[in-house]
C-alpha positions in Angstrom: -0.1 0.0 0.0 1.5 3.4 -1.0 1.8 6.3 1.3 -0.8 8.9 0.5 0.7 11.6 2.8 -0.6 13.3 6.0 -4.4 13.6 6.5 -5.0 17.1 7.0 -8.3 19.1 7.5 -9.1 21.2 4.4 -11.8 24.0 3.9 -13.1 24.2 0.3 -15.1 27.1 -1.1 -17.2 26.2 -4.1 -19.4 28.6 -6.0 -22.2 26.9 -7.8 -25.3 27.7 -9.7 -28.0 28.2 -7.5 -30.5 25.7 -8.7 -32.4 22.5 -7.5 -30.1 19.4 -7.1 -26.8 21.0 -7.2 -26.1 20.3 -3.5 -27.3 16.8 -3.7 -24.8 16.2 -6.7 -21.9 17.5 -4.7 -22.9 15.5 -1.6 -23.6 12.4 -3.8 -19.8 12.9 -5.2 -18.5 12.9 -1.6 -20.4 9.9 -0.6 -19.9 7.7 -3.7 -16.2 8.0 -3.1 -16.3 7.5 0.6 -15.0 10.8 1.5 -16.5 12.5 4.8 -17.9 15.9 5.2 -17.2 17.3 8.5 -19.0 20.7 8.1 -21.3 22.0 5.0 -22.7 25.3 4.8 -24.6 26.8 1.7 -25.9 30.4 1.1 -27.0 32.4 -1.9 -24.1 35.0 -2.6 -25.7 37.1 -5.4 -28.1 39.9 -5.7 -29.6 38.1 -8.6 -29.9 34.8 -6.5 -28.4 32.6 -9.2 -25.0 31.7 -7.6 -24.4 29.9 -4.2 -21.5 29.4 -2.1 -20.9 26.0 -0.5 -18.3 25.7 2.2 -17.2 22.2 3.0 -14.7 21.0 5.5 -13.4 17.6 5.1 -10.1 15.6 5.7 -7.8 13.6 3.6 -4.2 13.4 2.1 -3.3 16.2 -0.4 -3.7 13.5 -3.2 -7.3 12.9 -2.0 -8.2 16.5 -1.8 -6.8 17.1 -5.3 -9.1 14.4 -6.6 -12.0 15.8 -4.8 -11.3 19.3 -6.4 -10.8 17.8 -9.9 -14.2 15.9 -9.6 -16.0 19.0 -8.3 -14.5 21.1 -11.2 -16.0 18.6 -13.8 -19.6 19.3 -12.5 -21.3 21.7 -15.1 -22.9 23.7 -12.2 -19.6 24.5 -10.5 -18.1 27.8 -11.3 -15.1 27.5 -9.0 -13.3 25.5 -6.4 -10.8 26.9 -3.9 -9.0 25.0 -1.2 -8.7 27.8 1.3 -6.3 25.7 3.3 -3.8 25.7 0.6 -4.6 29.3 -0.5 -3.1 30.6 2.7 -4.5 32.8 5.4 -8.2 32.7 5.8 -10.9 33.3 8.5 -13.0 30.7 9.5 -16.2 31.0 11.7 -18.7 28.5 13.2 -22.0 29.5 15.1 -23.7 27.3 17.5 -26.7 27.5 19.8 -26.5 25.6 23.2 -29.2 25.1 25.7 -28.2 24.6 29.2 -30.5 23.7 32.2 -29.8 23.9 35.7 -30.2 26.1 38.7 -27.8 27.5 41.7 -24.1 27.2 41.4 -24.3 25.4 37.8 -26.4 28.4 36.6 -23.9 30.9 37.8 -21.0 28.8 36.4 -22.6 28.5 32.9 -23.0 32.4 32.9 -19.4 32.9 33.9 -18.2 30.5 31.3 -20.3 32.2 28.6 -18.8 35.6 29.7 -15.4 34.1 29.2 -16.0 32.8 26.0 -18.2 35.7 24.9 -21.2 33.8 24.1 -24.4 35.6 24.4 -27.6 34.7 26.2 -30.4 34.7 23.3 -33.1 33.3 25.5 -33.6 32.8 29.2 -36.2 31.0 31.4 -36.1 30.3 35.2 -34.8 26.7 34.3 -32.6 27.3 31.3 -30.5 29.4 29.0 -29.8 29.4 25.3 -26.4 30.5 24.3 -25.1 31.7 20.9 -21.4 31.3 20.4 -19.4 32.4 17.3 -15.7 31.7 16.6 -13.3 29.0 15.5 -14.5 25.3 15.6 -11.9 24.7 18.4 -13.4 27.4 20.5 -17.0 26.1 19.9 -15.9 22.7 20.8 -14.3 23.7 24.0 -17.3 25.9 25.0 -19.8 22.8 24.4 -17.3 20.6 26.5 -17.3 22.9 29.4 -21.2 23.5 29.2 -21.6 19.6 29.3 -20.4 19.9 33.0 -23.1 22.4 33.8 -26.1 21.1 32.3 -26.1 21.1 28.5 -29.1 19.3 27.0 -29.0 20.4 23.3 -26.8 21.9 20.6 -27.4 23.1 17.3 -24.5 24.0 15.1 -24.4 26.1 11.7 -21.2 24.8 10.3 -18.2 26.6 9.1 -18.1 29.5 7.0 -14.9 30.7 5.6 -13.3 33.3 3.2 -9.6 34.1 2.2 -7.8 37.0 3.6 -6.5 39.8 1.2 -8.0 41.5 -1.8 -8.3 38.5 -4.0 -11.7 36.5 -3.9 -11.6 32.9 -3.0 
């Protein structure tokens, strides 16, 4: 078995036609070849609503990532594929909502941790909080792990969005 090189996390930015079935084709391409999608976000990016940007986080050797890019480039509905990881400095953010239930000291600790991590309270009842946190995936993961200790009962994550730094579009 040949060495394919180190497995690394890659963030891909894909601009596509904003039409029915495009996302299914792209996800199908990944699943048919056994590639895992760690995060996926999609949004319309033009005023005319005819182009969307898909951000996919996946892991693989450079050879596997190159294969993914080449296969995506062959799809008619794909305008551009950019490996932000390979392009250089880029900004990544993820958003999550966390529901934490508890009282007394656990409630106070949840508020203290939220303050440290700059999470916002977006809903509160006598028994629970819903926090919103935005930041790197590592920051979100750490905040979730800490909240498990003080009464975390539910998490909803929005996935990674990313854009390259500098003047050139990704």
